[in-house]
Steps between C-alpha positions, in 0.01 A plus 500: 500500500531805726596719201194381307273585795656846536449563128134403529461746787715790383557478123291692248563248223183364341583134567544552874190720517303221335623248757396732784149528351478120480587482871255778592206269594722335764586847630129575542466185711806603704352847563167350609664263749735773629222747582268233639772411750535867591125536560492215753822588684517738795803714576623487858658817637774473762630754751821576308494685164575279200662666201482289185725529196341300220415489133240373260751380240660159517876551502744765613382855561755633753329390823818380672696819431209714620461303821873529570476878457202517739690282748799736484275799570334335799834389645629856478192606698572219752167330439447139601400327176500158338428341164252222431502307173428153365863425418440414138777286355578336835330220685146549629478590869187542709707750698871567524718786621779538248859485619792655314652151513210354298541425131298628207398141423336487844334842524522661154725776367285797601477384863879473511537861382249638752642298791830689466317815612195420717321205663352302212231233511371261236166327517239335281235623746518877544237515776687242708824684430389846614378364834833326559690814396306714749603261777859493382605862449198737536587702185392855422427394141485174308621527141325251276686390189229412248159400638302774324258235369467327841173614659546308826706783649415871508777724362508855637684626192555339161782588262469366147812461286513497120783511248470810281618330183295181534199665658204267538587317178196416288286592807345154518487267800666160526563300290428725199691785663736569791243638745388338823187717508325781312685832487235751609376314812861442605594867463196601705613277791853643504618829645823523298612400153875499436604491134858377468676666207354722231124466453523372142165322514293795627417343836444832674217590261300205639494668841334828398164408656644304796613636835852363516846656546716425196878514522774433246811324630833406348735208565859611551814289559689563823827432317600369157839488325426647158845408370420128498320299238227284650326172443176569685281213617191488718194302601253763621146599408620754241847409378499773237466767770834385646671508161349843429630633833854407397466640149330821617796558734743487208625147562620280214294180497584289192328187635197430717357171627146466637367244747147450643392702804649378831721251313753303704820470298655158458875445518507424127315824418740708709804327352361562151444869576853537636646327195294718265620814681861384489484413129365847416713695751191614690414545868199316639241715672158420645233648726504497879203260500683257274826535694347371824377190312852414388687268743767699686779277371395579140480882528865570421534690173137616503414862574173599666323816389339664801236758417269735683170653400482877493164651590431873461400671824570195715414691818160603365430146378590342834296760692192405297580131535506496880220749567 
């Protein structure tokens, strides 16, 4: 089902285009409701700057990698920072400070990754959360993972992420397309647009009449053994981007297996993957997000590809971000 939806959103084939046009009236209703909610909501500004990394596409755009890079920069500058997110994929919490002893089933995979570096909080109520955070650690900055569409909280700076190959898909809003809101109004509310990978869909040309800093970033593995042959599997927002990262770094990947975003692997699925790898003399490899969702006792024989996002002129970008 997920593949069909992605084809409707991103494929140029006539059949899928036709389906998106059939769904278009529902998209118009979605847009109307979305902007009506925005009209009647008031943003509340707090005393600490909030820096939001978000997107307008449903699915993976590189937010987690970008936030980890920003975290690393702030830590090197000895800034007191924290991350706030909803903890998608875990259980719903009105407010919870994430512990490194928590599991991905409890708090979500992204929260687990962030908690290894900085204080991390998950909450279904961002306004409640920021007040509790201020009482807990008095941060210099609060980094907001997602939340670009949430108008209850004022964001001092907004960073929008988009995949260069996928772009904005058919440029339609849900459910006819992958967008949570209209492109132009979203770009006008953001200060930065980060295009991950080559701009194959001419995203930058949409920003000619908009005051926004546009950057192109690349995803690079921290380490990969290019002598091995891999069976790559993942359950992230853009599985193909993971497979492409391996292939673009000259890895041999004869087999790939896709799962839905934030998928929790069953014992049978993991055993099947291990058997498939063994039968074909391949090494299993997955993403860091997927790895934290695998029970510790089942991780043996599975490699984890750790990556980092490379931004040009990181110092200049961060100077603009915090000033």
